[in-house]
Every structure is written in C-alpha cells, then in structure tokens.
C-alpha positions, 0 to 999 in steps of 0.5 A: 331123325326126330331132331332134324331141321325141317324147312318151312313149306308154304302148304305145311299144317302143323298141330299144337295139342292142348288137352283134347283141343287141337290148333292147326298152324304154319310156321312163319318165314323170316321175311314174312315176319319182317314185313308184318313188323314193318306193317305194324310199326308206328313212328319206328316202333313196332306195336307188338300187340298188333304184330302178334295178332297179325301173326296169328291172323295169317298163320293160325289155320284152324282148330278142333274141339274148342268150346264155349263155357256152356260146352258148345263147339266154336267154329274157327274165326279170327274174332273167336281166336281173340277170345282164347286164353292168354296162355294158349295165344302165347303158346301159338305165337311161340309155335308159329315163330319157331322158325329160325331168327323169328322167336325173340320178336314173337316172344315180345309179341306174346308178352304184349298180346297177353298184356293187351288181352288181360287189359280187355278182360279186366 
C-alpha cells in the first residue's frame, strides 16, 4: 500500500527531512500551478525564478531545526526561505510539484531558482 496514489488535500502537511532539519509543505494542484504560471508571465514568457518562489511562498508551510552559521535557530519566514541552499530549494520545489502534471514546469523553475540564487550569492 505504500505506493498508492494520494489525492491532494487542502489541509495536507507533508514533511521533507534533510539531516536533522524538517520542512513542512503541501503539494500544488495543477490549477493552482497554472494560475501561478500565468501570474508570473511577462509578454507570454514565464519568469521561472518568480514562479518558483511563488510556489515556495504559497506551499512551504514551515520548518524545524534551521539554523544560522552560528547555530542560532531561524524562525520560518519567506525572507529566510530565500537564504536556503540551492539544493534544498530545488528539493522543496520538486516535492511540492510531485502532483501529477506539474513536475516538468517546476523542474524548470528549480533550474531558474538555483541560477538566480547563485547569481545573488556571487
């Protein structure tokens, strides 16, 4: 039964574990993803960086055991979320987009989020 398909629920709260850290999220419905793509399009082209962060802003619900380099706990916020390492952002976007039909567009968003984050950190 572990491989059964689970319907997306409005109140779902899933967990992505990375080491001792936990990220709480909900999966994105296809219609919501479509609306976010439309909202983040300029001249008919989707801004995948903006789209990726819009997905994270609306579907990342919280976290536990996220710390600064000095070991201080960091409360969950959208500003702090943007400081997560690229590989974590990518894993979160993929987890959120695991709903059927959304993954490929979110995979493009991951590439752009990682690229944009790398540019900002350079």
